[in-house]
NUVEXTI-831034 format. One record per atom (N, C-alpha, C, CB): residue in three letters; x, y negated, z negated. Coordinates in steps of 0.2 Angstrom, whole numbers, plus 5000, padded with zeros to 4 digits. Glycine has a CB too. Layout:
<sites>
+-----+------+------+------+
| res |   xx |   yy |   zz |
+-----+------+------+------+
| ALA |    X |    Y |    Z |
...
+-----+------+------+------+
</sites>
This chain:
<sites>
+-----+------+------+------+
| res |   xx |   yy |   zz |
+-----+------+------+------+
| UNK | 4997 | 4976 | 4904 |
| UNK | 5001 | 4978 | 4909 |
| UNK | 4998 | 4983 | 4914 |
| UNK | 5007 | 4982 | 4906 |
| UNK | 4993 | 4987 | 4912 |
| UNK | 4990 | 4992 | 4916 |
| UNK | 4986 | 4988 | 4922 |
| UNK | 4985 | 4996 | 4912 |
| UNK | 4982 | 4983 | 4921 |
| UNK | 4979 | 4980 | 4926 |
| UNK | 4983 | 4976 | 4931 |
| UNK | 4974 | 4974 | 4923 |
| UNK | 4989 | 4973 | 4929 |
| UNK | 4994 | 4970 | 4933 |
| UNK | 4997 | 4975 | 4938 |
| UNK | 4999 | 4966 | 4929 |
| UNK | 4999 | 4981 | 4935 |
| UNK | 5002 | 4986 | 4938 |
| UNK | 4998 | 4989 | 4944 |
| UNK | 5005 | 4992 | 4934 |
| UNK | 4992 | 4990 | 4942 |
| UNK | 4987 | 4993 | 4947 |
| UNK | 4986 | 4989 | 4953 |
| UNK | 4980 | 4995 | 4944 |
| UNK | 4987 | 4982 | 4952 |
| UNK | 4986 | 4978 | 4958 |
| UNK | 4993 | 4978 | 4962 |
| UNK | 4985 | 4971 | 4955 |
| UNK | 4998 | 4979 | 4959 |
| UNK | 5005 | 4979 | 4963 |
| UNK | 5008 | 4986 | 4964 |
| UNK | 5009 | 4974 | 4960 |
| UNK | 5005 | 4991 | 4962 |
| UNK | 5009 | 4997 | 4962 |
| UNK | 5010 | 4999 | 4970 |
| UNK | 5005 | 5003 | 4959 |
| UNK | 5016 | 5002 | 4971 |
| UNK | 5018 | 5003 | 4978 |
| UNK | 5022 | 4998 | 4981 |
| UNK | 5012 | 5004 | 4982 |
| UNK | 5022 | 4992 | 4978 |
| UNK | 5027 | 4987 | 4980 |
| UNK | 5034 | 4988 | 4977 |
| UNK | 5024 | 4980 | 4978 |
| UNK | 5039 | 4987 | 4981 |
| UNK | 5046 | 4987 | 4978 |
| UNK | 5046 | 4982 | 4972 |
| UNK | 5051 | 4986 | 4983 |
| UNK | 5049 | 4985 | 4966 |
| UNK | 5050 | 4981 | 4960 |
| UNK | 5054 | 4975 | 4962 |
| UNK | 5053 | 4985 | 4955 |
| UNK | 5059 | 4975 | 4966 |
| UNK | 5063 | 4969 | 4968 |
| UNK | 5059 | 4963 | 4970 |
| UNK | 5068 | 4971 | 4973 |
| UNK | 5054 | 4964 | 4974 |
| UNK | 5049 | 4959 | 4976 |
| UNK | 5047 | 4955 | 4970 |
| UNK | 5044 | 4961 | 4981 |
| UNK | 5044 | 4959 | 4965 |
| UNK | 5042 | 4956 | 4959 |
| UNK | 5047 | 4953 | 4955 |
| UNK | 5038 | 4962 | 4955 |
| UNK | 5053 | 4956 | 4955 |
| UNK | 5059 | 4952 | 4951 |
| UNK | 5060 | 4946 | 4954 |
| UNK | 5065 | 4957 | 4951 |
| UNK | 5060 | 4946 | 4961 |
| UNK | 5062 | 4939 | 4965 |
| UNK | 5057 | 4934 | 4963 |
| UNK | 5062 | 4941 | 4972 |
| UNK | 5051 | 4936 | 4963 |
| UNK | 5045 | 4931 | 4961 |
| UNK | 5046 | 4929 | 4954 |
| UNK | 5038 | 4935 | 4962 |
| UNK | 5048 | 4933 | 4949 |
| UNK | 5049 | 4931 | 4942 |
| UNK | 5055 | 4926 | 4942 |
| UNK | 5050 | 4937 | 4938 |
| UNK | 5060 | 4928 | 4945 |
| UNK | 5066 | 4923 | 4945 |
| UNK | 5064 | 4916 | 4948 |
| UNK | 5072 | 4926 | 4949 |
| UNK | 5061 | 4916 | 4953 |
| UNK | 5059 | 4910 | 4956 |
| UNK | 5054 | 4906 | 4952 |
| UNK | 5056 | 4911 | 4963 |
| UNK | 5049 | 4910 | 4949 |
| UNK | 5045 | 4906 | 4944 |
| UNK | 5048 | 4903 | 4938 |
| UNK | 5039 | 4911 | 4942 |
| UNK | 5054 | 4906 | 4936 |
| UNK | 5057 | 4904 | 4930 |
| UNK | 5063 | 4899 | 4932 |
| UNK | 5060 | 4910 | 4926 |
| UNK | 5064 | 4898 | 4939 |
| UNK | 5069 | 4894 | 4942 |
| UNK | 5076 | 4896 | 4940 |
| UNK | 5068 | 4887 | 4939 |
| UNK | 5077 | 4903 | 4940 |
| UNK | 5083 | 4906 | 4939 |
| UNK | 5086 | 4909 | 4946 |
| UNK | 5083 | 4912 | 4934 |
| UNK | 5093 | 4907 | 4947 |
| UNK | 5096 | 4910 | 4953 |
| UNK | 5098 | 4917 | 4951 |
| UNK | 5102 | 4906 | 4954 |
| UNK | 5098 | 4921 | 4957 |
| UNK | 5100 | 4928 | 4956 |
| UNK | 5107 | 4929 | 4954 |
| UNK | 5099 | 4931 | 4963 |
| UNK | 5111 | 4925 | 4956 |
| UNK | 5118 | 4926 | 4954 |
| UNK | 5119 | 4924 | 4946 |
| UNK | 5123 | 4922 | 4958 |
| UNK | 5116 | 4919 | 4944 |
| UNK | 5116 | 4917 | 4937 |
| UNK | 5113 | 4922 | 4933 |
| UNK | 5112 | 4910 | 4937 |
| UNK | 5107 | 4925 | 4935 |
| UNK | 5104 | 4930 | 4931 |
| UNK | 5108 | 4936 | 4931 |
| UNK | 5097 | 4931 | 4934 |
| UNK | 5111 | 4938 | 4936 |
| UNK | 5115 | 4944 | 4936 |
| UNK | 5120 | 4944 | 4931 |
| UNK | 5118 | 4946 | 4943 |
| UNK | 5124 | 4938 | 4931 |
| UNK | 5129 | 4937 | 4926 |
| UNK | 5127 | 4937 | 4919 |
| UNK | 5133 | 4931 | 4928 |
| UNK | 5121 | 4934 | 4918 |
| UNK | 5118 | 4934 | 4912 |
| UNK | 5117 | 4941 | 4909 |
| UNK | 5112 | 4930 | 4912 |
| UNK | 5115 | 4946 | 4913 |
| UNK | 5114 | 4953 | 4911 |
| UNK | 5119 | 4957 | 4912 |
| UNK | 5107 | 4955 | 4914 |
| UNK | 5125 | 4954 | 4914 |
| UNK | 5131 | 4958 | 4915 |
| UNK | 5131 | 4963 | 4921 |
| UNK | 5133 | 4962 | 4908 |
| UNK | 5128 | 4961 | 4926 |
| UNK | 5127 | 4965 | 4932 |
| UNK | 5131 | 4961 | 4938 |
| UNK | 5120 | 4966 | 4934 |
| UNK | 5132 | 4964 | 4943 |
| UNK | 5135 | 4961 | 4949 |
| UNK | 5130 | 4957 | 4953 |
| UNK | 5139 | 4966 | 4954 |
| UNK | 5131 | 4951 | 4955 |
| UNK | 5126 | 4947 | 4959 |
| UNK | 5123 | 4951 | 4965 |
| UNK | 5129 | 4941 | 4961 |
| UNK | 5128 | 4955 | 4968 |
| UNK | 5126 | 4959 | 4974 |
| UNK | 5121 | 4964 | 4973 |
| UNK | 5132 | 4962 | 4978 |
| UNK | 5121 | 4967 | 4967 |
| UNK | 5116 | 4972 | 4965 |
| UNK | 5109 | 4969 | 4964 |
| UNK | 5118 | 4975 | 4958 |
| UNK | 5109 | 4963 | 4961 |
| UNK | 5102 | 4960 | 4960 |
| UNK | 5099 | 4957 | 4967 |
| UNK | 5103 | 4954 | 4955 |
| UNK | 5104 | 4955 | 4971 |
| UNK | 5102 | 4953 | 4978 |
| UNK | 5099 | 4959 | 4982 |
| UNK | 5108 | 4949 | 4982 |
| UNK | 5103 | 4964 | 4981 |
| UNK | 5100 | 4970 | 4985 |
| UNK | 5094 | 4973 | 4982 |
| UNK | 5105 | 4976 | 4984 |
| UNK | 5093 | 4972 | 4976 |
| UNK | 5086 | 4974 | 4973 |
| UNK | 5081 | 4970 | 4975 |
| UNK | 5087 | 4974 | 4965 |
| UNK | 5082 | 4963 | 4975 |
| UNK | 5077 | 4959 | 4977 |
| UNK | 5075 | 4959 | 4985 |
| UNK | 5079 | 4951 | 4975 |
| UNK | 5079 | 4962 | 4988 |
| UNK | 5078 | 4963 | 4996 |
| UNK | 5075 | 4970 | 4997 |
| UNK | 5084 | 4962 | 5000 |
| UNK | 5074 | 4974 | 4992 |
| UNK | 5071 | 4980 | 4992 |
| UNK | 5076 | 4985 | 4995 |
| UNK | 5065 | 4980 | 4997 |
| UNK | 5082 | 4984 | 4995 |
| UNK | 5087 | 4989 | 4998 |
| UNK | 5090 | 4993 | 4992 |
| UNK | 5093 | 4985 | 5001 |
| UNK | 5089 | 4992 | 4986 |
| UNK | 5091 | 4996 | 4981 |
| UNK | 5086 | 4997 | 4975 |
| UNK | 5098 | 4992 | 4978 |
| UNK | 5087 | 5003 | 4972 |
| UNK | 5082 | 5005 | 4967 |
| UNK | 5084 | 5001 | 4960 |
| UNK | 5082 | 5012 | 4966 |
| UNK | 5079 | 5001 | 4956 |
| UNK | 5080 | 4999 | 4949 |
| UNK | 5080 | 5005 | 4945 |
| UNK | 5075 | 4993 | 4946 |
| UNK | 5086 | 5006 | 4942 |
| UNK | 5086 | 5012 | 4937 |
| UNK | 5084 | 5010 | 4930 |
| UNK | 5094 | 5015 | 4937 |
| UNK | 5083 | 5015 | 4926 |
| UNK | 5080 | 5014 | 4919 |
| UNK | 5085 | 5009 | 4915 |
| UNK | 5079 | 5020 | 4915 |
| UNK | 5091 | 5010 | 4915 |
| UNK | 5095 | 5005 | 4911 |
| UNK | 5095 | 4998 | 4914 |
| UNK | 5103 | 5008 | 4912 |
| UNK | 5095 | 4997 | 4920 |
| UNK | 5095 | 4990 | 4923 |
| UNK | 5088 | 4987 | 4921 |
| UNK | 5096 | 4990 | 4930 |
| UNK | 5083 | 4992 | 4922 |
| UNK | 5076 | 4989 | 4920 |
| UNK | 5075 | 4987 | 4913 |
| UNK | 5071 | 4995 | 4921 |
| UNK | 5078 | 4990 | 4909 |
| UNK | 5078 | 4988 | 4902 |
| UNK | 5082 | 4981 | 4901 |
| UNK | 5081 | 4993 | 4897 |
| UNK | 5087 | 4980 | 4904 |
| UNK | 5091 | 4974 | 4904 |
| UNK | 5087 | 4968 | 4906 |
| UNK | 5098 | 4975 | 4908 |
| UNK | 5084 | 4969 | 4912 |
| UNK | 5080 | 4964 | 4916 |
| UNK | 5074 | 4962 | 4911 |
| UNK | 5078 | 4966 | 4923 |
| UNK | 5071 | 4967 | 4909 |
| UNK | 5065 | 4966 | 4905 |
| UNK | 5066 | 4962 | 4898 |
| UNK | 5061 | 4973 | 4903 |
| UNK | 5072 | 4964 | 4895 |
| UNK | 5074 | 4961 | 4889 |
| UNK | 5076 | 4954 | 4890 |
| UNK | 5080 | 4965 | 4886 |
| UNK | 5079 | 4952 | 4895 |
| UNK | 5081 | 4946 | 4897 |
| UNK | 5075 | 4941 | 4899 |
| UNK | 5086 | 4946 | 4903 |
| UNK | 5071 | 4944 | 4903 |
| UNK | 5065 | 4940 | 4905 |
| UNK | 5059 | 4941 | 4900 |
| UNK | 5063 | 4943 | 4912 |
| UNK | 5060 | 4944 | 4894 |
| UNK | 5055 | 4945 | 4889 |
| UNK | 5048 | 4948 | 4892 |
| UNK | 5053 | 4938 | 4886 |
| UNK | 5049 | 4953 | 4896 |
| UNK | 5044 | 4957 | 4899 |
| UNK | 5043 | 4964 | 4896 |
| UNK | 5045 | 4958 | 4907 |
| UNK | 5037 | 4966 | 4896 |
| UNK | 5036 | 4972 | 4892 |
| UNK | 5041 | 4978 | 4894 |
| UNK | 5029 | 4975 | 4893 |
| UNK | 5043 | 4982 | 4890 |
| UNK | 5048 | 4987 | 4891 |
| UNK | 5045 | 4992 | 4896 |
| UNK | 5050 | 4990 | 4885 |
| UNK | 5049 | 4994 | 4901 |
| UNK | 5046 | 4999 | 4906 |
| UNK | 5043 | 4997 | 4912 |
| UNK | 5042 | 5004 | 4902 |
| UNK | 5041 | 4990 | 4912 |
| UNK | 5038 | 4987 | 4917 |
| UNK | 5041 | 4989 | 4924 |
| UNK | 5037 | 4980 | 4916 |
| UNK | 5047 | 4987 | 4925 |
| UNK | 5051 | 4988 | 4931 |
| UNK | 5052 | 4995 | 4933 |
| UNK | 5057 | 4984 | 4932 |
| UNK | 5053 | 4999 | 4928 |
| UNK | 5054 | 5006 | 4929 |
| UNK | 5048 | 5009 | 4931 |
| UNK | 5056 | 5010 | 4922 |
| UNK | 5042 | 5007 | 4929 |
| UNK | 5036 | 5010 | 4931 |
| UNK | 5034 | 5008 | 4938 |
| UNK | 5030 | 5007 | 4926 |
| UNK | 5036 | 5001 | 4940 |
| UNK | 5035 | 4999 | 4946 |
| UNK | 5039 | 5003 | 4951 |
| UNK | 5037 | 4992 | 4947 |
| UNK | 5045 | 5005 | 4949 |
| UNK | 5050 | 5008 | 4953 |
| UNK | 5047 | 5015 | 4955 |
| UNK | 5057 | 5009 | 4950 |
| UNK | 5044 | 5018 | 4949 |
| UNK | 5041 | 5025 | 4950 |
| UNK | 5036 | 5025 | 4955 |
| UNK | 5039 | 5028 | 4943 |
| UNK | 5031 | 5020 | 4954 |
| UNK | 5025 | 5020 | 4959 |
| UNK | 5028 | 5018 | 4966 |
| UNK | 5021 | 5014 | 4957 |
| UNK | 5033 | 5014 | 4967 |
| UNK | 5036 | 5013 | 4973 |
| UNK | 5039 | 5020 | 4976 |
| UNK | 5041 | 5008 | 4973 |
| UNK | 5042 | 5024 | 4972 |
| UNK | 5045 | 5030 | 4975 |
| UNK | 5039 | 5035 | 4977 |
| UNK | 5049 | 5033 | 4969 |
| UNK | 5034 | 5035 | 4973 |
| UNK | 5028 | 5039 | 4974 |
| UNK | 5025 | 5037 | 4981 |
| UNK | 5023 | 5039 | 4969 |
| UNK | 5025 | 5031 | 4982 |
| UNK | 5022 | 5028 | 4988 |
| UNK | 5026 | 5030 | 4994 |
| UNK | 5021 | 5021 | 4988 |
| UNK | 5033 | 5030 | 4993 |
| UNK | 5037 | 5031 | 4999 |
| UNK | 5037 | 5039 | 5000 |
| UNK | 5044 | 5029 | 4997 |
| UNK | 5037 | 5043 | 4995 |
| UNK | 5036 | 5050 | 4996 |
| UNK | 5030 | 5052 | 4999 |
| UNK | 5037 | 5054 | 4989 |
| UNK | 5024 | 5049 | 4997 |
| UNK | 5018 | 5050 | 5001 |
| UNK | 5018 | 5049 | 5008 |
| UNK | 5012 | 5046 | 4997 |
| UNK | 5021 | 5043 | 5010 |
| UNK | 5022 | 5041 | 5017 |
| UNK | 5026 | 5047 | 5021 |
| UNK | 5026 | 5035 | 5018 |
| UNK | 5031 | 5049 | 5018 |
| UNK | 5035 | 5055 | 5021 |
| UNK | 5031 | 5061 | 5022 |
| UNK | 5042 | 5056 | 5017 |
| UNK | 5027 | 5063 | 5017 |
| UNK | 5023 | 5069 | 5017 |
| UNK | 5018 | 5068 | 5022 |
| UNK | 5020 | 5070 | 5010 |
| UNK | 5015 | 5062 | 5023 |
| UNK | 5009 | 5061 | 5027 |
| UNK | 5011 | 5058 | 5034 |
| UNK | 5004 | 5057 | 5024 |
| UNK | 5017 | 5059 | 5036 |
| UNK | 5019 | 5056 | 5042 |
| UNK | 5015 | 5058 | 5048 |
| UNK | 5026 | 5057 | 5043 |
| UNK | 5012 | 5064 | 5048 |
| UNK | 5008 | 5067 | 5053 |
| UNK | 5001 | 5067 | 5051 |
| UNK | 5011 | 5073 | 5056 |
| UNK | 4999 | 5064 | 5046 |
| UNK | 4992 | 5065 | 5043 |
| UNK | 4988 | 5059 | 5046 |
| UNK | 4992 | 5064 | 5035 |
| UNK | 4985 | 5061 | 5052 |
| UNK | 4980 | 5056 | 5055 |
| UNK | 4976 | 5060 | 5060 |
| UNK | 4985 | 5051 | 5059 |
| UNK | 4970 | 5056 | 5062 |
| UNK | 4966 | 5059 | 5066 |
| UNK | 4969 | 5061 | 5073 |
| UNK | 4959 | 5055 | 5067 |
| UNK | 4966 | 5064 | 5077 |
| UNK | 4969 | 5065 | 5084 |
| UNK | 4968 | 5058 | 5088 |
| UNK | 4965 | 5071 | 5088 |
| UNK | 4974 | 5055 | 5088 |
| UNK | 4974 | 5048 | 5091 |
| UNK | 4972 | 5048 | 5099 |
| UNK | 4981 | 5045 | 5090 |
| UNK | 4973 | 5054 | 5102 |
| UNK | 4971 | 5054 | 5109 |
| UNK | 4963 | 5053 | 5110 |
| UNK | 4973 | 5061 | 5112 |
| UNK | 4960 | 5054 | 5105 |
| UNK | 4952 | 5054 | 5105 |
| UNK | 4950 | 5047 | 5103 |
| UNK | 4949 | 5059 | 5101 |
| UNK | 4955 | 5042 | 5101 |
| UNK | 4953 | 5036 | 5099 |
| UNK | 4956 | 5030 | 5103 |
| UNK | 4955 | 5034 | 5091 |
| UNK | 4952 | 5026 | 5106 |
| UNK | 4955 | 5021 | 5111 |
| UNK | 4959 | 5016 | 5107 |
| UNK | 4949 | 5018 | 5115 |
| UNK | 4964 | 5014 | 5109 |
| UNK | 4968 | 5009 | 5106 |
| UNK | 4965 | 5002 | 5105 |
| UNK | 4975 | 5007 | 5110 |
| UNK | 4960 | 5001 | 5110 |
| UNK | 4956 | 4994 | 5109 |
| UNK | 4952 | 4994 | 5103 |
| UNK | 4952 | 4994 | 5115 |
| UNK | 4950 | 4999 | 5100 |
| UNK | 4947 | 4999 | 5094 |
| UNK | 4951 | 4996 | 5088 |
| UNK | 4944 | 5006 | 5092 |
| UNK | 4957 | 4997 | 5088 |
| UNK | 4962 | 4994 | 5084 |
| UNK | 4967 | 4990 | 5087 |
| UNK | 4966 | 5000 | 5080 |
| UNK | 4964 | 4985 | 5091 |
| UNK | 4967 | 4980 | 5095 |
| UNK | 4972 | 4976 | 5091 |
| UNK | 4962 | 4976 | 5098 |
| UNK | 4971 | 4975 | 5085 |
| UNK | 4975 | 4970 | 5081 |
| UNK | 4981 | 4974 | 5077 |
| UNK | 4971 | 4967 | 5076 |
| UNK | 4982 | 4980 | 5078 |
| UNK | 4987 | 4984 | 5074 |
| UNK | 4989 | 4990 | 5078 |
| UNK | 4984 | 4986 | 5068 |
| UNK | 4995 | 4992 | 5077 |
| UNK | 4998 | 4998 | 5080 |
| UNK | 4995 | 5004 | 5076 |
| UNK | 5006 | 4998 | 5080 |
| UNK | 4991 | 5008 | 5080 |
| UNK | 4988 | 5014 | 5077 |
| UNK | 4993 | 5019 | 5074 |
| UNK | 4984 | 5018 | 5082 |
| UNK | 4999 | 5019 | 5076 |
| UNK | 5004 | 5024 | 5073 |
| UNK | 5007 | 5021 | 5067 |
| UNK | 5010 | 5024 | 5078 |
| UNK | 5005 | 5015 | 5065 |
| UNK | 5008 | 5013 | 5058 |
| UNK | 5002 | 5012 | 5053 |
| UNK | 5011 | 5006 | 5059 |
| UNK | 4996 | 5014 | 5055 |
| UNK | 4990 | 5014 | 5050 |
| UNK | 4991 | 5019 | 5045 |
| UNK | 4984 | 5015 | 5054 |
| UNK | 4990 | 5018 | 5039 |
| UNK | 4990 | 5023 | 5033 |
| UNK | 4983 | 5025 | 5033 |
| UNK | 4993 | 5019 | 5026 |
| UNK | 4982 | 5031 | 5036 |
| UNK | 4975 | 5033 | 5037 |
| UNK | 4971 | 5035 | 5030 |
| UNK | 4975 | 5039 | 5041 |
| UNK | 4975 | 5036 | 5025 |
| UNK | 4972 | 5038 | 5019 |
| UNK | 4971 | 5032 | 5015 |
| UNK | 4977 | 5043 | 5015 |
| UNK | 4976 | 5027 | 5014 |
| UNK | 4975 | 5021 | 5010 |
| UNK | 4970 | 5017 | 5013 |
| UNK | 4982 | 5018 | 5010 |
| UNK | 4969 | 5016 | 5020 |
| UNK | 4964 | 5012 | 5023 |
| UNK | 4958 | 5015 | 5026 |
| UNK | 4968 | 5008 | 5028 |
| UNK | 4956 | 5021 | 5023 |
| UNK | 4951 | 5025 | 5026 |
| UNK | 4944 | 5021 | 5026 |
| UNK | 4950 | 5031 | 5023 |
| UNK | 4943 | 5017 | 5021 |
| UNK | 4937 | 5013 | 5021 |
| UNK | 4936 | 5008 | 5027 |
| UNK | 4936 | 5009 | 5015 |
| UNK | 4942 | 5005 | 5029 |
| UNK | 4942 | 5000 | 5034 |
| UNK | 4942 | 5004 | 5041 |
| UNK | 4948 | 4996 | 5034 |
| UNK | 4945 | 5009 | 5041 |
| UNK | 4945 | 5013 | 5047 |
| UNK | 4938 | 5016 | 5049 |
| UNK | 4950 | 5019 | 5047 |
| UNK | 4935 | 5019 | 5044 |
| UNK | 4928 | 5021 | 5045 |
| UNK | 4923 | 5016 | 5047 |
| UNK | 4926 | 5025 | 5039 |
| UNK | 4924 | 5010 | 5043 |
| UNK | 4919 | 5005 | 5045 |
| UNK | 4920 | 5002 | 5052 |
| UNK | 4921 | 4999 | 5040 |
| UNK | 4927 | 5002 | 5054 |
| UNK | 4928 | 4999 | 5061 |
| UNK | 4926 | 5004 | 5066 |
| UNK | 4936 | 4998 | 5062 |
| UNK | 4927 | 5011 | 5065 |
| UNK | 4925 | 5016 | 5070 |
| UNK | 4918 | 5016 | 5071 |
| UNK | 4928 | 5023 | 5068 |
| UNK | 4914 | 5015 | 5065 |
| UNK | 4907 | 5016 | 5066 |
| UNK | 4904 | 5009 | 5069 |
| UNK | 4904 | 5017 | 5059 |
| UNK | 4908 | 5004 | 5068 |
| UNK | 4906 | 4998 | 5071 |
| UNK | 4907 | 4997 | 5079 |
| UNK | 4909 | 4992 | 5068 |
| UNK | 4914 | 4999 | 5081 |
| UNK | 4916 | 4998 | 5087 |
| UNK | 4917 | 5005 | 5091 |
| UNK | 4922 | 4994 | 5087 |
| UNK | 4917 | 5010 | 5088 |
| UNK | 4919 | 5017 | 5091 |
| UNK | 4913 | 5020 | 5096 |
| UNK | 4920 | 5021 | 5086 |
| UNK | 4915 | 5024 | 5100 |
| UNK | 4910 | 5028 | 5104 |
| UNK | 4909 | 5034 | 5101 |
| UNK | 4913 | 5029 | 5111 |
| UNK | 4905 | 5038 | 5104 |
| UNK | 4903 | 5045 | 5101 |
| UNK | 4909 | 5049 | 5099 |
| UNK | 4898 | 5049 | 5106 |
| UNK | 4914 | 5050 | 5104 |
| UNK | 4919 | 5054 | 5103 |
| UNK | 4924 | 5051 | 5097 |
| UNK | 4924 | 5054 | 5109 |
| UNK | 4924 | 5045 | 5096 |
| UNK | 4928 | 5042 | 5091 |
| UNK | 4925 | 5043 | 5084 |
| UNK | 4930 | 5035 | 5092 |
| UNK | 4918 | 5042 | 5084 |
| UNK | 4915 | 5043 | 5078 |
| UNK | 4915 | 5051 | 5076 |
| UNK | 4907 | 5041 | 5078 |
| UNK | 4914 | 5055 | 5080 |
| UNK | 4914 | 5062 | 5079 |
| UNK | 4921 | 5064 | 5076 |
| UNK | 4913 | 5066 | 5085 |
| UNK | 4927 | 5061 | 5079 |
| UNK | 4933 | 5063 | 5077 |
| UNK | 4935 | 5060 | 5070 |
| UNK | 4939 | 5060 | 5082 |
| UNK | 4932 | 5054 | 5068 |
| UNK | 4933 | 5052 | 5061 |
| UNK | 4929 | 5056 | 5056 |
| UNK | 4931 | 5044 | 5061 |
| UNK | 4923 | 5058 | 5058 |
| UNK | 4919 | 5063 | 5054 |
| UNK | 4923 | 5069 | 5053 |
| UNK | 4912 | 5064 | 5057 |
| UNK | 4926 | 5072 | 5058 |
| UNK | 4930 | 5078 | 5057 |
| UNK | 4936 | 5077 | 5053 |
| UNK | 4932 | 5081 | 5064 |
| UNK | 4939 | 5072 | 5054 |
| UNK | 4945 | 5070 | 5050 |
| UNK | 4944 | 5069 | 5043 |
| UNK | 4949 | 5064 | 5053 |
| UNK | 4940 | 5065 | 5041 |
| UNK | 4938 | 5063 | 5034 |
| UNK | 4933 | 5068 | 5031 |
| UNK | 4936 | 5056 | 5033 |
| UNK | 4929 | 5071 | 5035 |
| UNK | 4923 | 5075 | 5032 |
| UNK | 4917 | 5071 | 5031 |
| UNK | 4925 | 5078 | 5025 |
| UNK | 4912 | 5074 | 5032 |
| UNK | 4905 | 5070 | 5033 |
| UNK | 4903 | 5067 | 5026 |
| UNK | 4900 | 5075 | 5034 |
| UNK | 4905 | 5070 | 5020 |
| UNK | 4903 | 5068 | 5014 |
| UNK | 4907 | 5061 | 5012 |
| UNK | 4904 | 5073 | 5008 |
| UNK | 4914 | 5062 | 5014 |
| UNK | 4918 | 5056 | 5012 |
| UNK | 4916 | 5050 | 5017 |
| UNK | 4925 | 5057 | 5014 |
| UNK | 4914 | 5051 | 5023 |
| UNK | 4912 | 5046 | 5027 |
| UNK | 4905 | 5043 | 5025 |
| UNK | 4911 | 5048 | 5035 |
| UNK | 4901 | 5047 | 5023 |
| UNK | 4894 | 5045 | 5021 |
| UNK | 4895 | 5041 | 5014 |
| UNK | 4890 | 5051 | 5019 |
| UNK | 4899 | 5043 | 5010 |
| UNK | 4900 | 5040 | 5003 |
| UNK | 4903 | 5033 | 5004 |
| UNK | 4905 | 5044 | 4999 |
| UNK | 4909 | 5032 | 5009 |
| UNK | 4912 | 5026 | 5010 |
| UNK | 4908 | 5021 | 5013 |
| UNK | 4918 | 5027 | 5014 |
| UNK | 4904 | 5023 | 5018 |
| UNK | 4899 | 5019 | 5022 |
| UNK | 4893 | 5016 | 5017 |
| UNK | 4896 | 5022 | 5028 |
| UNK | 4891 | 5020 | 5012 |
| UNK | 4886 | 5018 | 5008 |
| UNK | 4889 | 5013 | 5003 |
| UNK | 4884 | 5024 | 5004 |
| UNK | 4896 | 5013 | 5002 |
| UNK | 4899 | 5008 | 4997 |
| UNK | 4900 | 5002 | 5001 |
| UNK | 4905 | 5011 | 4995 |
| UNK | 4900 | 5002 | 5007 |
| UNK | 4902 | 4996 | 5011 |
| UNK | 4896 | 4990 | 5010 |
| UNK | 4902 | 4997 | 5019 |
| UNK | 4899 | 4984 | 5008 |
| UNK | 4894 | 4979 | 5006 |
| UNK | 4891 | 4976 | 5012 |
| UNK | 4898 | 4974 | 5002 |
| UNK | 4895 | 4974 | 5017 |
| UNK | 4893 | 4970 | 5023 |
| UNK | 4894 | 4975 | 5030 |
| UNK | 4897 | 4964 | 5024 |
| UNK | 4890 | 4980 | 5030 |
| UNK | 4891 | 4985 | 5036 |
| UNK | 4887 | 4981 | 5042 |
| UNK | 4887 | 4991 | 5034 |
| UNK | 4891 | 4981 | 5047 |
| UNK | 4888 | 4978 | 5053 |
| UNK | 4882 | 4982 | 5056 |
| UNK | 4894 | 4979 | 5059 |
| UNK | 4877 | 4978 | 5059 |
| UNK | 4871 | 4982 | 5061 |
| UNK | 4872 | 4988 | 5066 |
| UNK | 4867 | 4977 | 5064 |
| UNK | 4877 | 4987 | 5070 |
| UNK | 4878 | 4993 | 5074 |
| UNK | 4881 | 4999 | 5070 |
| UNK | 4884 | 4991 | 5080 |
| UNK | 4885 | 4998 | 5065 |
| UNK | 4887 | 5003 | 5061 |
| UNK | 4882 | 5006 | 5057 |
| UNK | 4893 | 5000 | 5056 |
| UNK | 4877 | 5002 | 5055 |
| UNK | 4871 | 5005 | 5052 |
| UNK | 4867 | 5010 | 5056 |
| UNK | 4866 | 4999 | 5049 |
| UNK | 4866 | 5008 | 5063 |
| UNK | 4863 | 5012 | 5068 |
| UNK | 4867 | 5019 | 5068 |
| UNK | 4862 | 5008 | 5074 |
| UNK | 4873 | 5018 | 5069 |
| UNK | 4878 | 5024 | 5070 |
| UNK | 4877 | 5029 | 5064 |
| UNK | 4885 | 5022 | 5071 |
| UNK | 4877 | 5026 | 5058 |
| UNK | 4876 | 5030 | 5052 |
| UNK | 4870 | 5034 | 5052 |
| UNK | 4876 | 5025 | 5045 |
| UNK | 4864 | 5031 | 5054 |
| UNK | 4858 | 5035 | 5055 |
| UNK | 4858 | 5040 | 5060 |
| UNK | 4852 | 5030 | 5056 |
| UNK | 4862 | 5039 | 5065 |
| UNK | 4863 | 5043 | 5071 |
| UNK | 4867 | 5049 | 5069 |
| UNK | 4866 | 5040 | 5077 |
| UNK | 4873 | 5048 | 5066 |
| UNK | 4878 | 5053 | 5065 |
| UNK | 4877 | 5057 | 5058 |
| UNK | 4884 | 5051 | 5066 |
| UNK | 4875 | 5053 | 5053 |
| UNK | 4875 | 5056 | 5046 |
| UNK | 4868 | 5057 | 5044 |
| UNK | 4879 | 5051 | 5041 |
+-----+------+------+------+
</sites>
């Protein structure tokens, strides 16, 4: 269970439940009635609009023959992820110092700067200018940037030049 959960932690457990029901060819309404729940409750959960409490988690796991606590653990990890997002809402580098064109394929305001720091650092060192590289080093810290760039398998040649120049 640990390996599976580490791959999907932070995902709403309803998404996993939906996948399980589909895999077993069970309708949500049929399944809900089987575990003595309202069909609307299961539908809300599979759409990510409702939490799975411990009692419901146990019912679902028992009926699907899944290890006890699986959905409760997923719910906890999802709640943790949501709280971290709330706490870190303003945790980002000074975006006025980074050109939007560097992140042309995404909205910079929606980037999870902590979760995706490896990608952010790689991209800034590959496509960024002096100001952007300096800001990313200030934001993450020189040691973190150096460590993550050293871990990168396929570092772009320009990024390698910038590593030598700045670190």
